[in-house]
DSSP file (Angstrom, degrees, kcal/mol; ACC not computed):
  #  RESIDUE AA STRUCTURE BP1 BP2  ACC     N-H-->O    O-->H-N    N-H-->O    O-->H-N    TCO  KAPPA ALPHA  PHI   PSI    X-CA   Y-CA   Z-CA
    1    1 A M              0   0    0      0, 0.0     2,-0.4     0, 0.0     0, 0.0   0.000 360.0 360.0 360.0 140.6  -94.1  -87.8   25.5
    2    2 A S        -     0   0    0      2,-0.0     2,-0.3     0, 0.0     0, 0.0  -0.911 360.0-159.5-115.6 139.6  -92.4  -84.8   26.9
    3    3 A Y        -     0   0    0     -2,-0.4     2,-0.6     2,-0.0     0, 0.0  -0.865  10.9-140.1-118.4 152.4  -90.8  -82.0   24.8
    4    4 A R        -     0   0    0     -2,-0.3    -2,-0.0     2,-0.0     0, 0.0  -0.956  17.5-172.7-112.6 120.8  -88.2  -79.4   25.7
    5    5 A I        -     0   0    0     -2,-0.6     2,-0.1     2,-0.0    -2,-0.0  -0.958  25.4-122.7-114.3 123.1  -88.7  -75.9   24.3
    6    6 A P        -     0   0    0      0, 0.0     2,-0.5     0, 0.0    -2,-0.0  -0.387  16.0-149.3 -65.2 137.7  -85.9  -73.4   24.8
    7    7 A V        +     0   0    0     -2,-0.1     2,-0.3     2,-0.0    -2,-0.0  -0.950  29.0 174.9-104.7 124.3  -86.9  -70.2   26.6
    8    8 A V        -     0   0    0     -2,-0.5     2,-0.3     2,-0.0     0, 0.0  -0.787  23.6-155.7-128.7 166.5  -84.8  -67.3   25.3
    9    9 A K        -     0   0    0     -2,-0.3     2,-0.5     2,-0.0    -2,-0.0  -0.988  16.1-134.9-139.6 151.2  -84.3  -63.6   25.6
   10   10 A V        -     0   0    0     -2,-0.3     2,-0.4     2,-0.0    -2,-0.0  -0.890  25.5-178.5-106.8 134.4  -82.8  -61.1   23.2
   11   11 A Q        -     0   0    0     -2,-0.5     2,-0.4     2,-0.0    -2,-0.0  -0.997  22.8-136.0-137.8 132.8  -80.4  -58.5   24.6
   12   12 A L        -     0   0    0     -2,-0.4     2,-0.5    73,-0.1    -2,-0.0  -0.719  21.6-159.6 -85.1 136.8  -78.5  -55.7   22.9
   13   13 A V        -     0   0    0     -2,-0.4     2,-0.4     0, 0.0    -2,-0.0  -0.973  17.2-126.0-121.3 127.8  -74.9  -55.4   24.0
   14   14 A R        -     0   0    0     -2,-0.5     3,-0.1     1,-0.2    -2,-0.0  -0.589  23.3-176.2 -73.3 123.2  -72.9  -52.2   23.6
   15   15 A E        -     0   0    0     -2,-0.4     2,-0.3     1,-0.3    -1,-0.2   0.883  62.7 -35.9 -83.2 -44.8  -69.7  -52.9   21.7
   16   16 A R        -     0   0    0      2,-0.0     2,-0.4     0, 0.0    -1,-0.3  -0.935  59.2-102.7-164.1 178.3  -68.2  -49.4   21.9
   17   17 A T        -     0   0    0     -2,-0.3     2,-0.6    -3,-0.1    -3,-0.0  -0.968  22.3-146.3-119.6 136.3  -69.1  -45.8   21.9
   18   18 A L        -     0   0    0     -2,-0.4     2,-0.5     2,-0.0    20,-0.1  -0.903  12.2-145.7-102.3 120.5  -68.6  -43.5   18.9
   19   19 A H        +     0   0    0     -2,-0.6     2,-0.3    18,-0.1    -2,-0.0  -0.757  36.1 153.1 -87.5 127.4  -67.7  -39.9   19.8
   20   20 A T        -     0   0    0     -2,-0.5    14,-0.0     1,-0.1    -2,-0.0  -0.958  55.1-130.7-151.2 161.6  -69.2  -37.5   17.3
   21   21 A E  S    S+     0   0    0     -2,-0.3     2,-0.5     2,-0.0    -1,-0.1   0.553  89.7  81.9 -88.6 -11.9  -70.5  -34.0   16.8
   22   22 A V        +     0   0    0      1,-0.2     3,-0.1     8,-0.1    -2,-0.0  -0.845  36.1 142.9-102.9 124.9  -73.7  -35.3   15.2
   23   23 A L        +     0   0    0     -2,-0.5    35,-3.2     1,-0.3     2,-0.5   0.608  68.1  48.5-120.0 -42.5  -76.6  -36.5   17.4
   24   24 A Q  B    S-A   57   0A   0     33,-0.3     2,-0.7    28,-0.1    -1,-0.3  -0.875  77.2-136.4-106.2 132.4  -79.6  -35.4   15.4
   25   25 A I        +     0   0    0     31,-3.1     3,-0.1    -2,-0.5    -3,-0.0  -0.773  35.5 157.4 -90.1 114.7  -80.0  -36.0   11.7
   26   26 A R        +     0   0    0     -2,-0.7     2,-0.3     1,-0.3    -1,-0.2   0.614  67.6   2.7-107.3 -20.8  -81.3  -33.0    9.9
   27   27 A C  S >> S-     0   0    0      1,-0.1     4,-1.5     0, 0.0     3,-0.5  -0.949  82.5 -90.5-157.3 171.3  -80.0  -33.7    6.4
   28   28 A A  H 3> S+     0   0    0     -2,-0.3     4,-2.7     1,-0.2     5,-0.2   0.839 120.8  60.4 -59.8 -34.3  -78.1  -36.4    4.4
   29   29 A K  H 3> S+     0   0    0      2,-0.2     4,-2.7     1,-0.2    -1,-0.2   0.884 100.9  53.8 -63.6 -38.6  -74.8  -34.7    5.2
   30   30 A D  H <> S+     0   0    0     -3,-0.5     4,-1.9     2,-0.2    -1,-0.2   0.943 112.8  43.2 -59.1 -47.7  -75.3  -35.2    9.0
   31   31 A A  H  X S+     0   0    0     -4,-1.5     4,-2.7     1,-0.2    -2,-0.2   0.902 113.3  52.2 -65.2 -41.1  -75.9  -38.9    8.4
   32   32 A A  H  X S+     0   0    0     -4,-2.7     4,-2.7     2,-0.2    -2,-0.2   0.904 107.8  51.5 -63.0 -41.9  -73.0  -39.2    6.0
   33   33 A D  H  X S+     0   0    0     -4,-2.7     4,-1.9     2,-0.2    -1,-0.2   0.918 112.5  46.2 -60.5 -43.4  -70.6  -37.5    8.4
   34   34 A L  H  X S+     0   0    0     -4,-1.9     4,-2.2    -5,-0.2    -2,-0.2   0.919 113.5  48.2 -65.8 -44.3  -71.6  -40.0   11.1
   35   35 A L  H  X S+     0   0    0     -4,-2.7     4,-2.7     1,-0.2    -2,-0.2   0.887 109.4  53.3 -64.5 -39.2  -71.3  -43.0    8.8
   36   36 A Q  H  X S+     0   0    0     -4,-2.7     4,-0.5     1,-0.2    -1,-0.2   0.904 109.9  48.1 -63.3 -40.3  -67.9  -41.8    7.6
   37   37 A A  H >< S+     0   0    0     -4,-1.9     3,-0.6    -5,-0.2    -1,-0.2   0.909 114.5  46.5 -64.5 -41.2  -66.7  -41.6   11.2
   38   38 A Y  H 3< S+     0   0    0     -4,-2.2    -2,-0.2     1,-0.2    -1,-0.2   0.876 117.4  42.0 -68.5 -38.3  -68.1  -45.1   11.9
   39   39 A L  H >< S+     0   0    0     -4,-2.7     3,-2.0    -5,-0.2    -1,-0.2   0.362  80.4 139.3 -93.6   5.5  -66.7  -46.7    8.8
   40   40 A E  T << S+     0   0    0     -3,-0.6    -3,-0.1    -4,-0.5    -4,-0.0  -0.266  74.2   7.3 -55.5 126.8  -63.3  -45.0    8.9
   41   41 A G  T 3  S+     0   0    0      1,-0.3    -1,-0.3     2,-0.0     2,-0.2   0.411  86.9 141.2  86.6  -1.4  -60.5  -47.5    7.9
   42   42 A V    <   -     0   0    0     -3,-2.0    -1,-0.3     1,-0.1     4,-0.1  -0.501  35.7-162.5 -76.1 146.3  -62.6  -50.4    6.9
   43   43 A D        +     0   0    0     -2,-0.2     2,-0.3     2,-0.1    -1,-0.1   0.419  68.2  52.3-109.3  -0.2  -61.3  -52.3    3.8
   44   44 A R  S    S-     0   0    0     26,-0.0     2,-0.3    53,-0.0    25,-0.2  -0.835  98.6 -80.1-128.5 168.3  -64.5  -54.2    2.9
   45   45 A E        -     0   0    0     23,-2.5    22,-3.5    26,-0.3     2,-0.4  -0.542  46.8-169.3 -73.3 129.1  -68.0  -53.2    2.2
   46   46 A H  E     -B   66   0B   0     -2,-0.3    50,-1.0    20,-0.2     2,-0.5  -0.972  14.3-149.6-120.6 132.5  -70.1  -52.7    5.4
   47   47 A G  E     -BC  65  95B   0     18,-3.0    17,-2.9    -2,-0.4    18,-1.4  -0.902  24.6-176.0 -98.5 128.2  -73.8  -52.2    5.6
   48   48 A V  E     -BC  63  94B   0     46,-3.3    46,-2.7    -2,-0.5     2,-0.5  -0.955  16.2-152.8-130.8 142.0  -74.8  -50.1    8.6
   49   49 A V  E     -BC  62  93B   0     13,-2.9    13,-2.1    -2,-0.4     2,-0.6  -0.965   6.1-151.8-116.5 129.9  -78.1  -49.0   10.1
   50   50 A L  E     -BC  61  92B   0     42,-2.7    42,-1.4    -2,-0.5     2,-0.6  -0.892  15.5-147.4 -94.3 123.9  -78.6  -45.8   12.0
   51   51 A I  E     -BC  60  91B   0      9,-2.8     8,-3.2    -2,-0.6     9,-1.1  -0.837  20.8-169.2 -94.7 122.0  -81.5  -46.2   14.5
   52   52 A L  E     -BC  58  90B   0     38,-2.8    37,-2.9    -2,-0.6    38,-1.6  -0.841  14.4-140.4-116.8 148.5  -83.4  -43.0   15.0
   53   53 A D    >   -     0   0    0      4,-2.0     3,-1.8    -2,-0.3    35,-0.1  -0.218  49.0 -79.4 -89.2-170.7  -86.0  -41.8   17.5
   54   54 A T  T 3  S+     0   0    0      1,-0.3    -1,-0.0     2,-0.1    34,-0.0   0.716 133.3  49.7 -67.0 -20.2  -89.0  -39.7   16.6
   55   55 A K  T 3  S-     0   0    0      2,-0.1    -1,-0.3     0, 0.0     3,-0.1   0.218 119.9-108.7-100.8  13.9  -86.9  -36.5   16.7
   56   56 A H    <   +     0   0    0     -3,-1.8   -31,-3.1     1,-0.3     2,-0.4   0.756  67.5 151.2  63.7  28.7  -84.3  -38.1   14.4
   57   57 A K  B     -A   24   0A   0    -33,-0.3    -4,-2.0     1,-0.0     2,-0.5  -0.738  52.7-113.7 -84.7 138.7  -81.7  -38.4   17.2
   58   58 A V  E     +B   52   0B   0    -35,-3.2    -6,-0.2    -2,-0.4     3,-0.1  -0.613  36.7 175.2 -76.9 121.3  -79.4  -41.3   16.6
   59   59 A R  E     -     0   0B   0     -8,-3.2     2,-0.3    -2,-0.5    -1,-0.2   0.726  64.1 -14.3 -98.0 -28.6  -80.0  -43.9   19.4
   60   60 A R  E     -B   51   0B   0     -9,-1.1    -9,-2.8     2,-0.0     2,-0.4  -0.981  52.5-138.5-166.6 163.9  -77.6  -46.5   18.1
   61   61 A I  E     -B   50   0B   0     -2,-0.3     2,-0.4   -11,-0.2   -11,-0.2  -0.988  22.9-179.0-127.5 137.0  -75.5  -47.7   15.1
   62   62 A Q  E     -B   49   0B   0    -13,-2.1   -13,-2.9    -2,-0.4     2,-0.4  -0.990  26.0-133.1-142.9 134.9  -75.3  -51.3   14.0
   63   63 A T  E     +B   48   0B   0     -2,-0.4   -15,-0.3   -15,-0.2     3,-0.1  -0.703  23.4 177.1 -78.2 129.0  -73.4  -53.1   11.3
   64   64 A V  E     +     0   0B   0    -17,-2.9     2,-0.3    -2,-0.4   -16,-0.2   0.538  63.8  20.7-109.8 -12.0  -75.8  -55.5    9.6
   65   65 A S  E     -B   47   0B   0    -18,-1.4   -18,-3.0     9,-0.1     2,-0.5  -0.960  49.9-168.1-159.7 137.0  -73.5  -56.8    6.9
   66   66 A I  E     +B   46   0B   0     -2,-0.3   -20,-0.2   -20,-0.2     7,-0.1  -0.991  27.2 168.8-125.3 122.8  -69.8  -57.2    6.1
   67   67 A G        -     0   0    0    -22,-3.5     5,-0.3    -2,-0.5     2,-0.1  -0.018  32.7 -76.2-111.1-148.0  -69.0  -58.2    2.6
   68   68 A S        -     0   0    0      3,-2.5   -23,-2.5   -24,-0.1    -1,-0.3  -0.139  64.0 -70.2-101.8-161.7  -66.1  -58.4    0.2
   69   69 A L  S    S+     0   0    0    -25,-0.2    30,-0.3     1,-0.2     3,-0.1   0.787 131.2  15.6 -64.9 -26.8  -64.2  -55.8   -1.6
   70   70 A D  S    S+     0   0    0      1,-0.2     2,-0.3    28,-0.1    -1,-0.2   0.281 120.8  48.7-135.4  13.3  -67.1  -55.1   -4.0
   71   71 A A        -     0   0    0     -3,-0.1    -3,-2.5   -26,-0.1     2,-0.3  -0.997  44.1-177.0-156.0 149.7  -70.3  -56.7   -2.5
   72   72 A S        -     0   0    0     -2,-0.3     2,-0.8    -5,-0.3    -5,-0.1  -0.989  28.8-125.9-144.3 139.1  -72.3  -56.9    0.7
   73   73 A I        +     0   0    0     -2,-0.3     2,-0.5    -7,-0.1   -26,-0.1  -0.784  32.1 177.4 -90.5 112.6  -75.4  -58.9    1.3
   74   74 A L        +     0   0    0     -2,-0.8    -9,-0.1    -9,-0.1     3,-0.1  -0.968   1.4 179.3-115.5 129.0  -78.2  -56.6    2.6
   75   75 A H    >>  -     0   0    0     -2,-0.5     4,-1.9   -11,-0.1     3,-0.6  -0.993  34.1-130.6-130.4 136.6  -81.6  -58.1    3.2
   76   76 A P  H 3> S+     0   0    0      0, 0.0     4,-3.1     0, 0.0     5,-0.3   0.844 106.8  60.9 -52.7 -35.4  -84.7  -56.2    4.5
   77   77 A R  H 3> S+     0   0    0      1,-0.2     4,-1.8     2,-0.2     5,-0.1   0.925 107.5  42.6 -58.9 -46.2  -85.2  -58.9    7.1
   78   78 A E  H <> S+     0   0    0     -3,-0.6     4,-1.5     2,-0.2    -1,-0.2   0.869 115.6  49.4 -69.6 -36.7  -81.8  -58.3    8.8
   79   79 A I  H  X S+     0   0    0     -4,-1.9     4,-2.0     1,-0.2    -2,-0.2   0.919 112.7  46.7 -68.3 -43.6  -82.2  -54.6    8.6
   80   80 A L  H  X S+     0   0    0     -4,-3.1     4,-3.0     2,-0.2     5,-0.3   0.825 105.3  60.2 -69.7 -31.0  -85.7  -54.6   10.1
   81   81 A K  H  X S+     0   0    0     -4,-1.8     4,-2.5    -5,-0.3    -1,-0.2   0.942 108.5  44.5 -58.6 -46.1  -84.6  -57.0   12.9
   82   82 A V  H  X S+     0   0    0     -4,-1.5     4,-1.8     2,-0.2    -2,-0.2   0.905 113.8  50.5 -63.4 -43.0  -82.1  -54.4   14.0
   83   83 A A  H  <>S+     0   0    0     -4,-2.0     5,-2.6     2,-0.2    -2,-0.2   0.912 112.7  45.2 -63.6 -43.8  -84.7  -51.6   13.7
   84   84 A I  H ><5S+     0   0    0     -4,-3.0     3,-1.6     1,-0.2    -2,-0.2   0.931 113.1  49.0 -68.3 -45.8  -87.3  -53.5   15.7
   85   85 A L  H 3<5S+     0   0    0     -4,-2.5    -1,-0.2     1,-0.3    -2,-0.2   0.824 112.4  50.5 -62.3 -29.8  -84.9  -54.5   18.4
   86   86 A G  T 3<5S-     0   0    0     -4,-1.8    -1,-0.3    -5,-0.2    -2,-0.2   0.356 109.7-123.5 -89.0   6.1  -83.7  -50.9   18.6
   87   87 A N  T < 5 -     0   0    0     -3,-1.6    -3,-0.2     1,-0.2     2,-0.2   0.897  44.5-171.5  52.8  44.5  -87.2  -49.5   18.9
   88   88 A A      < -     0   0    0     -5,-2.6   -35,-0.2     1,-0.2    -1,-0.2  -0.429  33.0-172.6 -72.7 136.5  -86.6  -47.4   15.8
   89   89 A S  S    S+     0   0    0    -37,-2.9    36,-2.6     1,-0.4     2,-0.3   0.739  83.1   0.6 -86.3 -34.7  -89.0  -44.7   14.7
   90   90 A G  E     -Cd  52 125B   0    -38,-1.6   -38,-2.8    34,-0.2    -1,-0.4  -0.966  67.8-153.5-147.9 162.7  -86.9  -44.3   11.6
   91   91 A I  E     -Cd  51 126B   0     34,-2.8    36,-2.5    -2,-0.3    37,-0.7  -0.965   6.9-156.4-137.4 155.3  -83.7  -45.7   10.0
   92   92 A I  E     -Cd  50 128B   0    -42,-1.4   -42,-2.7    -2,-0.3     2,-0.4  -0.997  16.3-151.2-127.2 127.3  -81.0  -44.7    7.6
   93   93 A L  E     +Cd  49 129B   0     35,-2.4    37,-2.7    -2,-0.4     2,-0.3  -0.804  20.6 174.5 -95.4 137.3  -79.2  -47.4    5.7
   94   94 A G  E     +Cd  48 130B   0    -46,-2.7   -46,-3.3    -2,-0.4     2,-0.3  -0.994   8.2 171.0-139.7 149.1  -75.6  -46.7    4.7
   95   95 A H  E     -Cd  47 131B   0     35,-2.1    37,-2.4    -2,-0.3     2,-0.3  -0.988  23.8-126.4-152.3 157.9  -72.8  -48.6    3.1
   96   96 A N  E     - d   0 132B   0    -50,-1.0    37,-0.2    -2,-0.3   -50,-0.1  -0.693   6.4-143.8-101.8 154.0  -69.4  -47.9    1.7
   97   97 A H    >   -     0   0    0     35,-2.8     3,-2.7    -2,-0.3    37,-0.4  -0.933   9.0-160.6-112.5 102.8  -68.0  -48.7   -1.7
   98   98 A P  T 3  S+     0   0    0      0, 0.0    -1,-0.1     0, 0.0   -28,-0.1   0.718  87.7  71.5 -57.9 -19.7  -64.3  -49.6   -1.0
   99   99 A S  T 3  S-     0   0    0    -30,-0.3    34,-0.1     2,-0.2   -29,-0.1   0.729 110.0-122.9 -66.1 -19.6  -63.6  -49.0   -4.7
  100  100 A G  S <  S+     0   0    0     -3,-2.7    35,-2.4     1,-0.2    36,-0.1   0.206  78.0 115.6  96.7 -15.2  -64.2  -45.3   -3.9
  101  101 A D        -     0   0    0     32,-0.2    -1,-0.2    33,-0.2    -2,-0.2  -0.799  46.3-167.8 -92.2 112.8  -67.0  -44.8   -6.4
  102  102 A P        +     0   0    0      0, 0.0    36,-0.2     0, 0.0    -1,-0.1   0.401  43.1 127.5 -83.1   5.7  -70.2  -44.0   -4.5
  103  103 A E        -     0   0    0      1,-0.1     2,-0.1    34,-0.1    -2,-0.1  -0.405  65.4-112.8 -64.1 134.0  -72.5  -44.5   -7.6
  104  104 A P        -     0   0    0      0, 0.0    -1,-0.1     0, 0.0    27,-0.0  -0.398  24.0-138.7 -70.7 142.3  -75.3  -46.9   -6.7
  105  105 A S     >  -     0   0    0     -2,-0.1     4,-1.8     1,-0.1     3,-0.2  -0.463  31.1-102.8 -86.2 167.0  -75.5  -50.3   -8.4
  106  106 A P  H  > S+     0   0    0      0, 0.0     4,-2.2     0, 0.0     5,-0.1   0.872 125.9  55.7 -57.2 -35.3  -78.8  -51.8   -9.6
  107  107 A E  H  > S+     0   0    0      2,-0.2     4,-2.6     1,-0.2     5,-0.2   0.875 103.1  54.4 -65.3 -37.2  -78.7  -54.0   -6.5
  108  108 A D  H  > S+     0   0    0      1,-0.2     4,-1.8     2,-0.2    -1,-0.2   0.908 109.5  47.7 -61.8 -41.6  -78.4  -50.9   -4.3
  109  109 A E  H  X S+     0   0    0     -4,-1.8     4,-2.1     2,-0.2    -2,-0.2   0.907 111.5  50.5 -65.5 -41.8  -81.6  -49.5   -5.9
  110  110 A I  H  X S+     0   0    0     -4,-2.2     4,-2.6     1,-0.2     5,-0.2   0.931 109.7  48.7 -64.3 -46.6  -83.4  -52.8   -5.5
  111  111 A I  H  X S+     0   0    0     -4,-2.6     4,-2.7     1,-0.2     5,-0.2   0.889 110.6  52.6 -62.9 -37.2  -82.6  -53.2   -1.8
  112  112 A S  H  X S+     0   0    0     -4,-1.8     4,-2.3    -5,-0.2    -1,-0.2   0.922 111.3  45.9 -62.7 -43.8  -83.7  -49.6   -1.2
  113  113 A Q  H  X S+     0   0    0     -4,-2.1     4,-1.7     2,-0.2    -2,-0.2   0.909 115.1  46.4 -66.9 -42.1  -87.1  -50.2   -2.9
  114  114 A R  H  X S+     0   0    0     -4,-2.6     4,-2.3     1,-0.2    -2,-0.2   0.906 113.5  48.9 -66.1 -41.6  -87.6  -53.5   -1.1
  115  115 A L  H  X S+     0   0    0     -4,-2.7     4,-3.0    -5,-0.2     5,-0.2   0.883 106.9  55.7 -67.6 -37.7  -86.6  -51.9    2.2
  116  116 A A  H  X S+     0   0    0     -4,-2.3     4,-2.0    -5,-0.2    -1,-0.2   0.917 110.5  45.6 -59.5 -43.3  -88.9  -48.9    1.7
  117  117 A K  H  X S+     0   0    0     -4,-1.7     4,-1.9     2,-0.2    -2,-0.2   0.920 114.2  47.9 -65.6 -44.3  -91.9  -51.3    1.2
  118  118 A A  H  X S+     0   0    0     -4,-2.3     4,-1.6     1,-0.2    -2,-0.2   0.907 111.8  49.5 -64.9 -41.9  -91.0  -53.4    4.2
  119  119 A C  H  X>S+     0   0    0     -4,-3.0     5,-2.4     1,-0.2     4,-1.0   0.893 107.6  54.8 -64.3 -39.3  -90.5  -50.4    6.5
  120  120 A Q  H ><5S+     0   0    0     -4,-2.0     3,-0.7    -5,-0.2    -1,-0.2   0.918 107.9  49.4 -60.6 -42.9  -93.9  -49.0    5.4
  121  121 A L  H 3<5S+     0   0    0     -4,-1.9    -1,-0.2     1,-0.2    -2,-0.2   0.840 114.5  45.6 -62.9 -33.4  -95.6  -52.3    6.4
  122  122 A M  H 3<5S-     0   0    0     -4,-1.6    -1,-0.2     2,-0.2    -2,-0.2   0.497 112.3-116.1 -90.9  -5.0  -93.8  -52.1    9.8
  123  123 A G  T <<5S+     0   0    0     -4,-1.0     2,-0.5    -3,-0.7    -3,-0.2   0.813  70.9 133.2  74.6  29.5  -94.5  -48.5   10.5
  124  124 A I      < -     0   0    0     -5,-2.4     2,-0.5    -6,-0.1    -1,-0.3  -0.953  58.1-123.5-114.8 130.9  -90.8  -47.5   10.5
  125  125 A D  E     -d   90   0B   0    -36,-2.6   -34,-2.8    -2,-0.5     2,-0.9  -0.612  15.2-155.8 -75.6 121.5  -89.7  -44.4    8.5
  126  126 A F  E     +d   91   0B   0     -2,-0.5   -34,-0.2   -36,-0.2     3,-0.1  -0.858  19.1 176.2 -95.9 102.2  -87.0  -45.3    6.0
  127  127 A L  E     -     0   0B   0    -36,-2.5     2,-0.3    -2,-0.9   -35,-0.2   0.815  50.4 -26.0 -85.2 -33.0  -85.4  -41.9    5.6
  128  128 A D  E     -d   92   0B   0    -37,-0.7   -35,-2.4    13,-0.1     2,-0.4  -0.985  37.9-136.9-171.2 162.9  -82.4  -42.6    3.3
  129  129 A H  E     -d   93   0B   0     -2,-0.3    11,-2.7   -37,-0.2     2,-0.4  -0.968  30.6-166.8-130.2 114.9  -79.9  -45.0    1.9
  130  130 A L  E     -dE  94 139B   0    -37,-2.7   -35,-2.1    -2,-0.4     2,-0.5  -0.852  10.2-159.5-108.6 138.0  -76.4  -43.4    1.6
  131  131 A I  E     -dE  95 138B   0      7,-2.4     7,-2.3    -2,-0.4     2,-0.4  -0.976  13.0-157.6-116.2 126.1  -73.5  -44.8   -0.3
  132  132 A L  E     +dE  96 137B   0    -37,-2.4   -35,-2.8    -2,-0.5     2,-0.3  -0.835  22.7 148.8-107.2 139.1  -70.1  -43.6    0.7
  133  133 A G  E >   - E   0 136B   0      3,-2.4     3,-1.8    -2,-0.4   -32,-0.2  -0.928  61.4 -91.7-152.1 175.0  -66.9  -43.5   -1.4
  134  134 A D  T 3  S+     0   0    0    -37,-0.4   -33,-0.2    -2,-0.3     3,-0.1   0.801 123.4  60.6 -61.9 -27.3  -63.8  -41.5   -1.8
  135  135 A G  T 3  S-     0   0    0    -35,-2.4     2,-0.3     1,-0.2    -1,-0.3   0.282 121.0 -92.8 -85.7  11.5  -65.6  -39.5   -4.4
  136  136 A G  E <   -E  133   0B   0     -3,-1.8    -3,-2.4   -36,-0.1     2,-0.4  -0.829  53.2 -52.2 118.5-156.0  -68.3  -38.4   -2.0
  137  137 A V  E     -E  132   0B   0     -2,-0.3     2,-0.5    -5,-0.2    -5,-0.2  -0.973  35.1-155.2-130.6 139.7  -71.7  -39.5   -0.9
  138  138 A V  E     -E  131   0B   0     -7,-2.3    -7,-2.4    -2,-0.4     2,-0.6  -0.974   6.2-154.0-116.7 129.0  -74.8  -40.4   -2.9
  139  139 A S  E  >  -E  130   0B   0     -2,-0.5     4,-1.4    -9,-0.2    -9,-0.2  -0.900   1.9-163.1 -98.4 116.3  -78.2  -40.2   -1.3
  140  140 A L  T  4>S+     0   0    0    -11,-2.7     5,-2.6    -2,-0.6     6,-0.4   0.821  92.3  55.7 -68.7 -29.0  -80.6  -42.6   -3.0
  141  141 A K  T >45S+     0   0    0    -12,-0.3     3,-1.6     1,-0.2    -1,-0.2   0.940 106.0  49.5 -65.6 -47.3  -83.5  -40.7   -1.5
  142  142 A E  T 345S+     0   0    0      1,-0.3    -1,-0.2     2,-0.1    -2,-0.2   0.805 109.7  52.8 -63.0 -28.4  -82.3  -37.4   -3.0
  143  143 A R  T 3<5S-     0   0    0     -4,-1.4    -1,-0.3     1,-0.0    -2,-0.2   0.506 113.2-121.2 -83.6  -3.9  -82.0  -39.1   -6.4
  144  144 A G  T < 5 +     0   0    0     -3,-1.6    -3,-0.2    -4,-0.3    -2,-0.1   0.796  67.0 140.1  72.1  27.9  -85.6  -40.4   -6.2
  145  145 A L      <       0   0    0     -5,-2.6    -4,-0.2     1,-0.2   -32,-0.1   0.462 360.0 360.0 -88.4  -0.7  -84.5  -44.0   -6.4
  146  146 A F              0   0    0     -6,-0.4    -1,-0.2    -5,-0.2    -5,-0.1   0.275 360.0 360.0-154.3 360.0  -87.0  -45.2   -3.8
């Protein structure tokens, strides 16, 4: 009996370029400014990963989840897939709350804690999880939530 096994390759494809004043992330505000520029005008919740090199320079940005008006499915597996394919030394997770209220939900705290554990196992620095809303930005790292 003969079997056919697909031989595949994974390739990253550039969708577009984001013009920004921020290249290196030095603080949560730098990441928040970049995420706000990237998410400008979206009407649903988007989960986004910033892929960083060893000097915290942003090498790429990728949307990992698009949800509804009030929810987005974020899973460590999907976030780490993006990080590994992007050769990330570190990552920052960000998502918007279309309601305008950037306060983290219990689910936001849980995903941050799970992702921190998964990143530690993979040797990738999980630097922050930022939530953006009309009322500002919340850093889950600064709040000590992971």
